[in-house]
All heavy atoms as a GROMACS GRO file, in nm:
protein
  565
    1MET      N    1  13.388  -8.767  -0.653
    1MET     CA    2  13.354  -8.869  -0.554
    1MET      C    3  13.421  -9.001  -0.590
    1MET      O    4  13.409  -9.050  -0.702
    1MET     CB    5  13.200  -8.887  -0.554
    1MET     CG    6  13.154  -8.977  -0.443
    1MET     SD    7  12.978  -9.010  -0.459
    1MET     CE    8  12.986  -9.175  -0.524
    2ILE      N    9  13.493  -9.057  -0.497
    2ILE     CA   10  13.560  -9.184  -0.520
    2ILE      C   11  13.466  -9.297  -0.483
    2ILE      O   12  13.409  -9.298  -0.374
    2ILE     CB   13  13.690  -9.194  -0.437
    2ILE    CG1   14  13.790  -9.087  -0.482
    2ILE    CG2   15  13.752  -9.333  -0.449
    2ILE    CD1   16  13.911  -9.074  -0.395
    3MET      N   17  13.449  -9.390  -0.576
    3MET     CA   18  13.362  -9.503  -0.548
    3MET      C   19  13.447  -9.628  -0.530
    3MET      O   20  13.523  -9.667  -0.618
    3MET     CB   21  13.262  -9.524  -0.662
    3MET     CG   22  13.151  -9.617  -0.620
    3MET     SD   23  13.011  -9.610  -0.730
    3MET     CE   24  13.060  -9.734  -0.848
    4LYS      N   25  13.434  -9.686  -0.412
    4LYS     CA   26  13.506  -9.811  -0.380
    4LYS      C   27  13.403  -9.914  -0.339
    4LYS      O   28  13.304  -9.881  -0.274
    4LYS     CB   29  13.602  -9.790  -0.263
    4LYS     CG   30  13.723  -9.709  -0.298
    4LYS     CD   31  13.815  -9.699  -0.178
    4LYS     CE   32  13.939  -9.618  -0.211
    4LYS     NZ   33  14.028  -9.604  -0.099
    5LYS      N   34  13.428 -10.038  -0.376
    5LYS     CA   35  13.337 -10.144  -0.337
    5LYS      C   36  13.416 -10.271  -0.308
    5LYS      O   37  13.520 -10.295  -0.368
    5LYS     CB   38  13.237 -10.170  -0.450
    5LYS     CG   39  13.106 -10.218  -0.397
    5LYS     CD   40  12.990 -10.185  -0.485
    5LYS     CE   41  12.868 -10.244  -0.417
    5LYS     NZ   42  12.766 -10.286  -0.506
    6SER      N   43  13.365 -10.350  -0.217
    6SER     CA   44  13.429 -10.474  -0.178
    6SER      C   45  13.343 -10.591  -0.224
    6SER      O   46  13.221 -10.587  -0.210
    6SER     CB   47  13.445 -10.477  -0.026
    6SER     OG   48  13.517 -10.591   0.011
    7TYR      N   49  13.407 -10.693  -0.279
    7TYR     CA   50  13.335 -10.811  -0.327
    7TYR      C   51  13.393 -10.936  -0.265
    7TYR      O   52  13.514 -10.948  -0.250
    7TYR     CB   53  13.348 -10.823  -0.480
    7TYR     CG   54  13.291 -10.705  -0.553
    7TYR    CD1   55  13.371 -10.596  -0.585
    7TYR    CD2   56  13.156 -10.702  -0.589
    7TYR    CE1   57  13.318 -10.486  -0.651
    7TYR    CE2   58  13.103 -10.591  -0.655
    7TYR     CZ   59  13.185 -10.484  -0.685
    7TYR     OH   60  13.133 -10.375  -0.750
    8LYS      N   61  13.305 -11.031  -0.231
    8LYS     CA   62  13.350 -11.160  -0.181
    8LYS      C   63  13.396 -11.240  -0.302
    8LYS      O   64  13.333 -11.239  -0.406
    8LYS     CB   65  13.234 -11.232  -0.112
    8LYS     CG   66  13.274 -11.361  -0.046
    8LYS     CD   67  13.155 -11.428   0.019
    8LYS     CE   68  13.188 -11.562   0.081
    8LYS     NZ   69  13.294 -11.640   0.023
    9ILE      N   70  13.511 -11.306  -0.286
    9ILE     CA   71  13.564 -11.387  -0.396
    9ILE      C   72  13.596 -11.526  -0.345
    9ILE      O   73  13.597 -11.551  -0.224
    9ILE     CB   74  13.691 -11.324  -0.458
    9ILE    CG1   75  13.804 -11.315  -0.353
    9ILE    CG2   76  13.661 -11.191  -0.521
    9ILE    CD1   77  13.941 -11.285  -0.412
   10GLU      N   78  13.621 -11.615  -0.440
   10GLU     CA   79  13.669 -11.749  -0.407
   10GLU      C   80  13.789 -11.774  -0.495
   10GLU      O   81  13.777 -11.777  -0.618
   10GLU     CB   82  13.559 -11.851  -0.439
   10GLU     CG   83  13.532 -11.948  -0.328
   10GLU     CD   84  13.408 -12.031  -0.359
   10GLU    OE1   85  13.421 -12.125  -0.438
   10GLU    OE2   86  13.301 -11.997  -0.306
   11VAL      N   87  13.904 -11.786  -0.432
   11VAL     CA   88  14.028 -11.809  -0.508
   11VAL      C   89  14.115 -11.909  -0.431
   11VAL      O   90  14.115 -11.909  -0.308
   11VAL     CB   91  14.101 -11.675  -0.539
   11VAL    CG1   92  14.142 -11.606  -0.411
   11VAL    CG2   93  14.219 -11.695  -0.631
   12ASP      N   94  14.182 -11.998  -0.505
   12ASP     CA   95  14.250 -12.112  -0.444
   12ASP      C   96  14.387 -12.085  -0.382
   12ASP      O   97  14.428 -12.155  -0.291
   12ASP     CB   98  14.265 -12.225  -0.546
   12ASP     CG   99  14.129 -12.277  -0.592
   12ASP    OD1  100  14.033 -12.267  -0.514
   12ASP    OD2  101  14.121 -12.327  -0.706
   13CYS      N  102  14.459 -11.987  -0.435
   13CYS     CA  103  14.594 -11.965  -0.382
   13CYS      C  104  14.634 -11.818  -0.393
   13CYS      O  105  14.572 -11.742  -0.468
   13CYS     CB  106  14.695 -12.052  -0.456
   13CYS     SG  107  14.721 -12.005  -0.627
   14ALA      N  108  14.736 -11.780  -0.319
   14ALA     CA  109  14.781 -11.641  -0.316
   14ALA      C  110  14.830 -11.597  -0.454
   14ALA      O  111  14.808 -11.483  -0.496
   14ALA     CB  112  14.891 -11.625  -0.212
   15ASN      N  113  14.896 -11.687  -0.526
   15ASN     CA  114  14.946 -11.654  -0.659
   15ASN      C  115  14.829 -11.624  -0.754
   15ASN      O  116  14.835 -11.532  -0.834
   15ASN     CB  117  15.031 -11.770  -0.713
   15ASN     CG  118  15.106 -11.731  -0.838
   15ASN    OD1  119  15.158 -11.620  -0.848
   15ASN    ND2  120  15.111 -11.821  -0.934
   16CYS      N  121  14.723 -11.704  -0.743
   16CYS     CA  122  14.603 -11.683  -0.826
   16CYS      C  123  14.539 -11.548  -0.791
   16CYS      O  124  14.491 -11.477  -0.880
   16CYS     CB  125  14.502 -11.794  -0.803
   16CYS     SG  126  14.568 -11.958  -0.832
   17ALA      N  127  14.538 -11.515  -0.664
   17ALA     CA  128  14.481 -11.387  -0.619
   17ALA      C  129  14.560 -11.272  -0.681
   17ALA      O  130  14.501 -11.173  -0.726
   17ALA     CB  131  14.483 -11.379  -0.467
   18MET      N  132  14.691 -11.286  -0.687
   18MET     CA  133  14.776 -11.183  -0.745
   18MET      C  134  14.745 -11.167  -0.895
   18MET      O  135  14.736 -11.056  -0.946
   18MET     CB  136  14.923 -11.219  -0.725
   18MET     CG  137  15.018 -11.106  -0.756
   18MET     SD  138  15.191 -11.158  -0.734
   18MET     CE  139  15.214 -11.262  -0.877
   19LYS      N  140  14.726 -11.280  -0.964
   19LYS     CA  141  14.691 -11.276  -1.106
   19LYS      C  142  14.556 -11.207  -1.127
   19LYS      O  143  14.538 -11.130  -1.221
   19LYS     CB  144  14.684 -11.418  -1.164
   19LYS     CG  145  14.818 -11.483  -1.184
   19LYS     CD  146  14.797 -11.620  -1.247
   19LYS     CE  147  14.923 -11.703  -1.250
   19LYS     NZ  148  14.895 -11.841  -1.288
   20MET      N  149  14.461 -11.236  -1.038
   20MET     CA  150  14.328 -11.174  -1.047
   20MET      C  151  14.339 -11.023  -1.026
   20MET      O  152  14.272 -10.945  -1.093
   20MET     CB  153  14.233 -11.233  -0.942
   20MET     CG  154  14.181 -11.370  -0.976
   20MET     SD  155  14.080 -11.435  -0.842
   20MET     CE  156  13.938 -11.326  -0.846
   21GLU      N  157  14.423 -10.983  -0.931
   21GLU     CA  158  14.442 -10.841  -0.903
   21GLU      C  159  14.498 -10.769  -1.026
   21GLU      O  160  14.448 -10.663  -1.065
   21GLU     CB  161  14.536 -10.825  -0.783
   21GLU     CG  162  14.556 -10.682  -0.740
   21GLU     CD  163  14.640 -10.669  -0.614
   21GLU    OE1  164  14.604 -10.730  -0.511
   21GLU    OE2  165  14.743 -10.600  -0.621
   22GLU      N  166  14.600 -10.828  -1.089
   22GLU     CA  167  14.658 -10.769  -1.209
   22GLU      C  168  14.554 -10.760  -1.321
   22GLU      O  169  14.547 -10.660  -1.391
   22GLU     CB  170  14.779 -10.852  -1.257
   22GLU     CG  171  14.900 -10.839  -1.166
   22GLU     CD  172  14.947 -10.696  -1.147
   22GLU    OE1  173  14.960 -10.622  -1.246
   22GLU    OE2  174  14.970 -10.657  -1.031
   23ALA      N  175  14.474 -10.866  -1.337
   23ALA     CA  176  14.371 -10.869  -1.442
   23ALA      C  177  14.267 -10.760  -1.416
   23ALA      O  178  14.228 -10.688  -1.509
   23ALA     CB  179  14.304 -11.006  -1.446
   24ALA      N  180  14.226 -10.745  -1.290
   24ALA     CA  181  14.125 -10.645  -1.255
   24ALA      C  182  14.178 -10.504  -1.282
   24ALA      O  183  14.106 -10.419  -1.336
   24ALA     CB  184  14.084 -10.659  -1.109
   25LYS      N  185  14.305 -10.481  -1.249
   25LYS     CA  186  14.365 -10.349  -1.269
   25LYS      C  187  14.374 -10.312  -1.417
   25LYS      O  188  14.378 -10.194  -1.451
   25LYS     CB  189  14.505 -10.344  -1.207
   25LYS     CG  190  14.505 -10.333  -1.057
   25LYS     CD  191  14.648 -10.330  -1.004
   25LYS     CE  192  14.651 -10.317  -0.854
   25LYS     NZ  193  14.787 -10.318  -0.800
   26SER      N  194  14.378 -10.412  -1.503
   26SER     CA  195  14.391 -10.386  -1.647
   26SER      C  196  14.258 -10.348  -1.713
   26SER      O  197  14.255 -10.306  -1.828
   26SER     CB  198  14.450 -10.508  -1.718
   26SER     OG  199  14.352 -10.612  -1.725
   27VAL      N  200  14.148 -10.364  -1.640
   27VAL     CA  201  14.015 -10.336  -1.696
   27VAL      C  202  13.989 -10.185  -1.697
   27VAL      O  203  14.014 -10.116  -1.598
   27VAL     CB  204  13.905 -10.410  -1.616
   27VAL    CG1  205  13.766 -10.367  -1.660
   27VAL    CG2  206  13.922 -10.560  -1.630
   28GLU      N  207  13.937 -10.137  -1.810
   28GLU     CA  208  13.904  -9.995  -1.821
   28GLU      C  209  13.792  -9.963  -1.723
   28GLU      O  210  13.695 -10.037  -1.712
   28GLU     CB  211  13.857  -9.964  -1.964
   28GLU     CG  212  13.855  -9.815  -1.993
   28GLU     CD  213  13.820  -9.784  -2.137
   28GLU    OE1  214  13.856  -9.864  -2.226
   28GLU    OE2  215  13.758  -9.680  -2.158
   29GLY      N  216  13.808  -9.853  -1.649
   29GLY     CA  217  13.708  -9.815  -1.549
   29GLY      C  218  13.750  -9.850  -1.407
   29GLY      O  219  13.690  -9.808  -1.310
   30VAL      N  220  13.856  -9.931  -1.396
   30VAL     CA  221  13.909  -9.966  -1.264
   30VAL      C  222  14.029  -9.876  -1.237
   30VAL      O  223  14.126  -9.876  -1.310
   30VAL     CB  224  13.954 -10.115  -1.258
   30VAL    CG1  225  14.022 -10.145  -1.124
   30VAL    CG2  226  13.836 -10.207  -1.279
   31LYS      N  227  14.017  -9.797  -1.129
   31LYS     CA  228  14.127  -9.709  -1.090
   31LYS      C  229  14.231  -9.789  -1.012
   31LYS      O  230  14.351  -9.773  -1.030
   31LYS     CB  231  14.072  -9.593  -1.007
   31LYS     CG  232  14.169  -9.480  -0.988
   31LYS     CD  233  14.101  -9.362  -0.924
   31LYS     CE  234  14.196  -9.246  -0.912
   31LYS     NZ  235  14.132  -9.134  -0.844
   32ASP      N  236  14.182  -9.877  -0.924
   32ASP     CA  237  14.270  -9.961  -0.845
   32ASP      C  238  14.194 -10.084  -0.799
   32ASP      O  239  14.072 -10.080  -0.785
   32ASP     CB  240  14.325  -9.884  -0.724
   32ASP     CG  241  14.444  -9.956  -0.660
   32ASP    OD1  242  14.512 -10.033  -0.729
   32ASP    OD2  243  14.468  -9.933  -0.540
   33ALA      N  244  14.266 -10.192  -0.777
   33ALA     CA  245  14.205 -10.315  -0.727
   33ALA      C  246  14.304 -10.385  -0.634
   33ALA      O  247  14.424 -10.385  -0.660
   33ALA     CB  248  14.168 -10.407  -0.843
   34VAL      N  249  14.250 -10.439  -0.526
   34VAL     CA  250  14.333 -10.515  -0.432
   34VAL      C  251  14.259 -10.646  -0.403
   34VAL      O  252  14.142 -10.644  -0.364
   34VAL     CB  253  14.354 -10.438  -0.300
   34VAL    CG1  254  14.434 -10.522  -0.201
   34VAL    CG2  255  14.424 -10.305  -0.326
   35VAL      N  256  14.329 -10.757  -0.425
   35VAL     CA  257  14.270 -10.887  -0.399
   35VAL      C  258  14.342 -10.948  -0.280
   35VAL      O  259  14.463 -10.957  -0.278
   35VAL     CB  260  14.282 -10.981  -0.522
   35VAL    CG1  261  14.232 -11.120  -0.489
   35VAL    CG2  262  14.205 -10.923  -0.640
   36SER      N  263  14.264 -10.988  -0.179
   36SER     CA  264  14.321 -11.050  -0.060
   36SER      C  265  14.286 -11.199  -0.058
   36SER      O  266  14.169 -11.235  -0.046
   36SER     CB  267  14.269 -10.983   0.066
   36SER     OG  268  14.308 -11.059   0.179
   37PHE      N  269  14.389 -11.281  -0.069
   37PHE     CA  270  14.368 -11.426  -0.062
   37PHE      C  271  14.322 -11.466   0.078
   37PHE      O  272  14.233 -11.547   0.094
   37PHE     CB  273  14.497 -11.500  -0.100
   37PHE     CG  274  14.491 -11.647  -0.072
   37PHE    CD1  275  14.405 -11.729  -0.143
   37PHE    CD2  276  14.570 -11.704   0.026
   37PHE    CE1  277  14.398 -11.865  -0.117
   37PHE    CE2  278  14.564 -11.840   0.053
   37PHE     CZ  279  14.478 -11.921  -0.020
   38MET      N  280  14.384 -11.404   0.180
   38MET     CA  281  14.352 -11.439   0.319
   38MET      C  282  14.206 -11.412   0.355
   38MET      O  283  14.140 -11.494   0.416
   38MET     CB  284  14.443 -11.364   0.416
   38MET     CG  285  14.589 -11.404   0.405
   38MET     SD  286  14.619 -11.579   0.434
   38MET     CE  287  14.610 -11.584   0.612
   39SER      N  288  14.155 -11.296   0.314
   39SER     CA  289  14.017 -11.262   0.351
   39SER      C  290  13.918 -11.298   0.240
   39SER      O  291  13.798 -11.279   0.258
   39SER     CB  292  14.006 -11.114   0.387
   39SER     OG  293  14.036 -11.035   0.273
   40GLN      N  294  13.970 -11.347   0.125
   40GLN     CA  295  13.884 -11.383   0.011
   40GLN      C  296  13.796 -11.265  -0.029
   40GLN      O  297  13.674 -11.277  -0.045
   40GLN     CB  298  13.799 -11.507   0.044
   40GLN     CG  299  13.881 -11.633   0.067
   40GLN     CD  300  13.933 -11.697  -0.062
   40GLN    OE1  301  13.858 -11.742  -0.145
   40GLN    NE2  302  14.064 -11.700  -0.077
   41LYS      N  303  13.861 -11.150  -0.045
   41LYS     CA  304  13.789 -11.028  -0.085
   41LYS      C  305  13.865 -10.956  -0.196
   41LYS      O  306  13.986 -10.964  -0.203
   41LYS     CB  307  13.775 -10.933   0.034
   41LYS     CG  308  13.669 -10.972   0.134
   41LYS     CD  309  13.633 -10.852   0.219
   41LYS     CE  310  13.533 -10.878   0.328
   41LYS     NZ  311  13.422 -10.964   0.301
   42MET      N  312  13.787 -10.885  -0.277
   42MET     CA  313  13.844 -10.799  -0.379
   42MET      C  314  13.788 -10.660  -0.356
   42MET      O  315  13.667 -10.641  -0.351
   42MET     CB  316  13.804 -10.847  -0.520
   42MET     CG  317  13.847 -10.750  -0.630
   42MET     SD  318  13.784 -10.796  -0.793
   42MET     CE  319  13.909 -10.913  -0.843
   43ASN      N  320  13.878 -10.563  -0.335
   43ASN     CA  321  13.837 -10.424  -0.320
   43ASN      C  322  13.867 -10.353  -0.451
   43ASN      O  323  13.979 -10.359  -0.500
   43ASN     CB  324  13.911 -10.357  -0.205
   43ASN     CG  325  13.874 -10.419  -0.072
   43ASN    OD1  326  13.758 -10.444  -0.044
   43ASN    ND2  327  13.973 -10.446   0.010
   44VAL      N  328  13.765 -10.287  -0.505
   44VAL     CA  329  13.780 -10.220  -0.634
   44VAL      C  330  13.749 -10.072  -0.617
   44VAL      O  331  13.649 -10.035  -0.557
   44VAL     CB  332  13.685 -10.281  -0.739
   44VAL    CG1  333  13.700 -10.210  -0.874
   44VAL    CG2  334  13.711 -10.430  -0.756
   45GLU      N  335  13.838  -9.990  -0.671
   45GLU     CA  336  13.814  -9.846  -0.676
   45GLU      C  337  13.786  -9.812  -0.822
   45GLU      O  338  13.866  -9.843  -0.910
   45GLU     CB  339  13.937  -9.769  -0.627
   45GLU     CG  340  13.914  -9.621  -0.617
   45GLU     CD  341  14.035  -9.544  -0.566
   45GLU    OE1  342  14.115  -9.602  -0.488
   45GLU    OE2  343  14.050  -9.428  -0.605
   46PHE      N  344  13.670  -9.753  -0.846
   46PHE     CA  345  13.628  -9.724  -0.983
   46PHE      C  346  13.674  -9.586  -1.029
   46PHE      O  347  13.680  -9.493  -0.949
   46PHE     CB  348  13.475  -9.733  -0.994
   46PHE     CG  349  13.423  -9.871  -0.964
   46PHE    CD1  350  13.381  -9.905  -0.836
   46PHE    CD2  351  13.418  -9.967  -1.064
   46PHE    CE1  352  13.335 -10.033  -0.808
   46PHE    CE2  353  13.372 -10.095  -1.036
   46PHE     CZ  354  13.331 -10.128  -0.909
   47ALA      N  355  13.704  -9.576  -1.157
   47ALA     CA  356  13.741  -9.448  -1.216
   47ALA      C  357  13.619  -9.357  -1.219
   47ALA      O  358  13.505  -9.405  -1.216
   47ALA     CB  359  13.795  -9.470  -1.357
   48ASP      N  360  13.642  -9.226  -1.225
   48ASP     CA  361  13.532  -9.130  -1.231
   48ASP      C  362  13.440  -9.162  -1.348
   48ASP      O  363  13.485  -9.181  -1.460
   48ASP     CB  364  13.586  -8.987  -1.248
   48ASP     CG  365  13.655  -8.937  -1.122
   48ASP    OD1  366  13.634  -8.998  -1.015
   48ASP    OD2  367  13.731  -8.839  -1.131
   49GLY      N  368  13.310  -9.166  -1.320
   49GLY     CA  369  13.211  -9.186  -1.424
   49GLY      C  370  13.198  -9.329  -1.474
   49GLY      O  371  13.120  -9.356  -1.564
   50ALA      N  372  13.273  -9.421  -1.416
   50ALA     CA  373  13.264  -9.561  -1.460
   50ALA      C  374  13.134  -9.623  -1.410
   50ALA      O  375  13.089  -9.596  -1.300
   50ALA     CB  376  13.383  -9.640  -1.407
   51ASP      N  377  13.074  -9.707  -1.494
   51ASP     CA  378  12.953  -9.779  -1.454
   51ASP      C  379  12.995  -9.907  -1.383
   51ASP      O  380  13.052  -9.997  -1.445
   51ASP     CB  381  12.868  -9.811  -1.577
   51ASP     CG  382  12.743  -9.890  -1.540
   51ASP    OD1  383  12.669  -9.844  -1.452
   51ASP    OD2  384  12.723  -9.998  -1.599
   52GLU      N  385  12.965  -9.912  -1.254
   52GLU     CA  386  13.011 -10.023  -1.170
   52GLU      C  387  12.973 -10.159  -1.227
   52GLU      O  388  13.055 -10.250  -1.235
   52GLU     CB  389  12.950 -10.006  -1.029
   52GLU     CG  390  12.980 -10.122  -0.938
   52GLU     CD  391  12.878 -10.136  -0.826
   52GLU    OE1  392  12.812 -10.036  -0.790
   52GLU    OE2  393  12.865 -10.248  -0.776
   53LYS      N  394  12.848 -10.174  -1.271
   53LYS     CA  395  12.800 -10.304  -1.319
   53LYS      C  396  12.876 -10.349  -1.445
   53LYS      O  397  12.922 -10.462  -1.453
   53LYS     CB  398  12.650 -10.294  -1.348
   53LYS     CG  399  12.582 -10.427  -1.356
   53LYS     CD  400  12.432 -10.412  -1.366
   53LYS     CE  401  12.369 -10.551  -1.377
   53LYS     NZ  402  12.227 -10.546  -1.394
   54THR      N  403  12.890 -10.258  -1.540
   54THR     CA  404  12.961 -10.288  -1.665
   54THR      C  405  13.107 -10.320  -1.637
   54THR      O  406  13.162 -10.418  -1.691
   54THR     CB  407  12.952 -10.167  -1.761
   54THR    OG1  408  12.816 -10.130  -1.775
   54THR    CG2  409  13.009 -10.200  -1.897
   55VAL      N  410  13.170 -10.239  -1.553
   55VAL     CA  411  13.311 -10.258  -1.520
   55VAL      C  412  13.331 -10.394  -1.452
   55VAL      O  413  13.422 -10.468  -1.487
   55VAL     CB  414  13.365 -10.143  -1.431
   55VAL    CG1  415  13.503 -10.175  -1.377
   55VAL    CG2  416  13.367 -10.013  -1.510
   56MET      N  417  13.245 -10.428  -1.358
   56MET     CA  418  13.262 -10.554  -1.285
   56MET      C  419  13.239 -10.676  -1.374
   56MET      O  420  13.303 -10.779  -1.354
   56MET     CB  421  13.171 -10.558  -1.161
   56MET     CG  422  13.223 -10.472  -1.046
   56MET     SD  423  13.399 -10.496  -1.006
   56MET     CE  424  13.401 -10.667  -0.949
   57GLN      N  425  13.151 -10.664  -1.473
   57GLN     CA  426  13.133 -10.775  -1.568
   57GLN      C  427  13.263 -10.797  -1.645
   57GLN      O  428  13.305 -10.911  -1.668
   57GLN     CB  429  13.017 -10.747  -1.663
   57GLN     CG  430  12.882 -10.764  -1.594
   57GLN     CD  431  12.764 -10.717  -1.681
   57GLN    OE1  432  12.782 -10.642  -1.777
   57GLN    NE2  433  12.646 -10.760  -1.644
   58ALA      N  434  13.329 -10.688  -1.681
   58ALA     CA  435  13.458 -10.696  -1.752
   58ALA      C  436  13.566 -10.752  -1.660
   58ALA      O  437  13.652 -10.829  -1.703
   58ALA     CB  438  13.497 -10.558  -1.805
   59VAL      N  439  13.562 -10.714  -1.532
   59VAL     CA  440  13.659 -10.764  -1.434
   59VAL      C  441  13.644 -10.916  -1.419
   59VAL      O  442  13.743 -10.990  -1.420
   59VAL     CB  443  13.642 -10.695  -1.296
   59VAL    CG1  444  13.718 -10.769  -1.187
   59VAL    CG2  445  13.688 -10.550  -1.304
   60VAL      N  446  13.520 -10.963  -1.409
   60VAL     CA  447  13.495 -11.108  -1.397
   60VAL      C  448  13.552 -11.181  -1.518
   60VAL      O  449  13.622 -11.280  -1.504
   60VAL     CB  450  13.343 -11.138  -1.381
   60VAL    CG1  451  13.316 -11.287  -1.394
   60VAL    CG2  452  13.293 -11.088  -1.246
   61LYS      N  453  13.526 -11.126  -1.638
   61LYS     CA  454  13.577 -11.187  -1.762
   61LYS      C  455  13.730 -11.193  -1.761
   61LYS      O  456  13.789 -11.295  -1.794
   61LYS     CB  457  13.531 -11.104  -1.882
   61LYS     CG  458  13.427 -11.173  -1.965
   61LYS     CD  459  13.400 -11.093  -2.091
   61LYS     CE  460  13.253 -11.105  -2.126
   61LYS     NZ  461  13.207 -11.007  -2.219
   62ALA      N  462  13.792 -11.082  -1.724
   62ALA     CA  463  13.939 -11.074  -1.719
   62ALA      C  464  13.996 -11.173  -1.618
   62ALA      O  465  14.095 -11.241  -1.646
   62ALA     CB  466  13.983 -10.932  -1.686
   63CYS      N  467  13.933 -11.184  -1.503
   63CYS     CA  468  13.981 -11.275  -1.398
   63CYS      C  469  13.963 -11.421  -1.440
   63CYS      O  470  14.047 -11.505  -1.410
   63CYS     CB  471  13.910 -11.247  -1.266
   63CYS     SG  472  13.965 -11.093  -1.190
   64LYS      N  473  13.853 -11.451  -1.508
   64LYS     CA  474  13.828 -11.589  -1.554
   64LYS      C  475  13.932 -11.631  -1.657
   64LYS      O  476  13.964 -11.749  -1.668
   64LYS     CB  477  13.687 -11.601  -1.615
   64LYS     CG  478  13.575 -11.590  -1.513
   64LYS     CD  479  13.549 -11.722  -1.445
   64LYS     CE  480  13.427 -11.716  -1.355
   64LYS     NZ  481  13.420 -11.832  -1.266
   65LYS      N  482  13.986 -11.534  -1.732
   65LYS     CA  483  14.090 -11.566  -1.831
   65LYS      C  484  14.217 -11.615  -1.763
   65LYS      O  485  14.283 -11.706  -1.812
   65LYS     CB  486  14.123 -11.443  -1.916
   65LYS     CG  487  14.031 -11.424  -2.033
   65LYS     CD  488  14.078 -11.308  -2.118
   65LYS     CE  489  13.967 -11.265  -2.214
   65LYS     NZ  490  13.985 -11.128  -2.259
   66VAL      N  491  14.253 -11.553  -1.650
   66VAL     CA  492  14.376 -11.593  -1.581
   66VAL      C  493  14.354 -11.704  -1.479
   66VAL      O  494  14.444 -11.779  -1.448
   66VAL     CB  495  14.447 -11.473  -1.511
   66VAL    CG1  496  14.497 -11.374  -1.614
   66VAL    CG2  497  14.360 -11.407  -1.407
   67GLU      N  498  14.231 -11.715  -1.428
   67GLU     CA  499  14.201 -11.815  -1.324
   67GLU      C  500  14.057 -11.861  -1.345
   67GLU      O  501  13.965 -11.809  -1.285
   67GLU     CB  502  14.220 -11.749  -1.186
   67GLU     CG  503  14.243 -11.845  -1.075
   67GLU     CD  504  14.348 -11.950  -1.107
   67GLU    OE1  505  14.462 -11.916  -1.143
   67GLU    OE2  506  14.314 -12.069  -1.097
   68ASP      N  507  14.039 -11.962  -1.432
   68ASP     CA  508  13.903 -11.997  -1.475
   68ASP      C  509  13.812 -12.052  -1.366
   68ASP      O  510  13.690 -12.050  -1.380
   68ASP     CB  511  13.905 -12.091  -1.596
   68ASP     CG  512  13.972 -12.225  -1.567
   68ASP    OD1  513  14.040 -12.235  -1.463
   68ASP    OD2  514  13.956 -12.316  -1.649
   69ASP      N  515  13.868 -12.098  -1.254
   69ASP     CA  516  13.780 -12.148  -1.148
   69ASP      C  517  13.759 -12.049  -1.033
   69ASP      O  518  13.706 -12.084  -0.929
   69ASP     CB  519  13.828 -12.284  -1.094
   69ASP     CG  520  13.964 -12.275  -1.026
   69ASP    OD1  521  14.030 -12.170  -1.040
   69ASP    OD2  522  14.003 -12.373  -0.960
   70CYS      N  523  13.798 -11.924  -1.054
   70CYS     CA  524  13.777 -11.823  -0.951
   70CYS      C  525  13.631 -11.777  -0.954
   70CYS      O  526  13.562 -11.791  -1.055
   70CYS     CB  527  13.868 -11.703  -0.970
   70CYS     SG  528  13.824 -11.597  -1.108
   71GLU      N  529  13.583 -11.723  -0.843
   71GLU     CA  530  13.448 -11.670  -0.835
   71GLU      C  531  13.454 -11.529  -0.778
   71GLU      O  532  13.532 -11.502  -0.687
   71GLU     CB  533  13.359 -11.754  -0.744
   71GLU     CG  534  13.316 -11.887  -0.802
   71GLU     CD  535  13.228 -11.876  -0.925
   71GLU    OE1  536  13.157 -11.774  -0.942
   71GLU    OE2  537  13.230 -11.969  -1.006
   72ILE      N  538  13.373 -11.439  -0.834
   72ILE     CA  539  13.356 -11.306  -0.778
   72ILE      C  540  13.206 -11.290  -0.760
   72ILE      O  541  13.129 -11.301  -0.855
   72ILE     CB  542  13.409 -11.195  -0.872
   72ILE    CG1  543  13.559 -11.218  -0.902
   72ILE    CG2  544  13.388 -11.056  -0.808
   72ILE    CD1  545  13.616 -11.124  -1.007
   73TYR      N  546  13.164 -11.266  -0.637
   73TYR     CA  547  13.021 -11.254  -0.608
   73TYR      C  548  12.979 -11.108  -0.616
   73TYR      O  549  13.015 -11.029  -0.530
   73TYR     CB  550  12.990 -11.313  -0.471
   73TYR     CG  551  13.026 -11.461  -0.466
   73TYR    CD1  552  13.147 -11.503  -0.410
   73TYR    CD2  553  12.944 -11.557  -0.523
   73TYR    CE1  554  13.182 -11.638  -0.408
   73TYR    CE2  555  12.978 -11.692  -0.522
   73TYR     CZ  556  13.098 -11.731  -0.464
   73TYR     OH  557  13.133 -11.863  -0.464
   74LEU      N  558  12.908 -11.075  -0.723
   74LEU     CA  559  12.868 -10.936  -0.747
   74LEU      C  560  12.740 -10.902  -0.673
   74LEU      O  561  12.657 -10.983  -0.648
   74LEU     CB  562  12.849 -10.910  -0.896
   74LEU     CG  563  12.972 -10.942  -0.984
   74LEU    CD1  564  12.940 -10.914  -1.130
   74LEU    CD2  565  13.092 -10.859  -0.943
   0.00000   0.00000   0.00000
């Protein structure tokens, strides 16, 4: 079963959104991630057996490293 979820985000520019997307993709448990600056959304596809809550906490941490004023609403 593929688990995908969409999250509302707050990001200032398209370049920052791209950095957040790369950071999210690097997190263990994330199969794929797409960040849309235009719609201010992050779509995450989780790897099989990944715990969504744990993975998303790691995604937030990773994104804050590249863009400290970004927000991801879990």
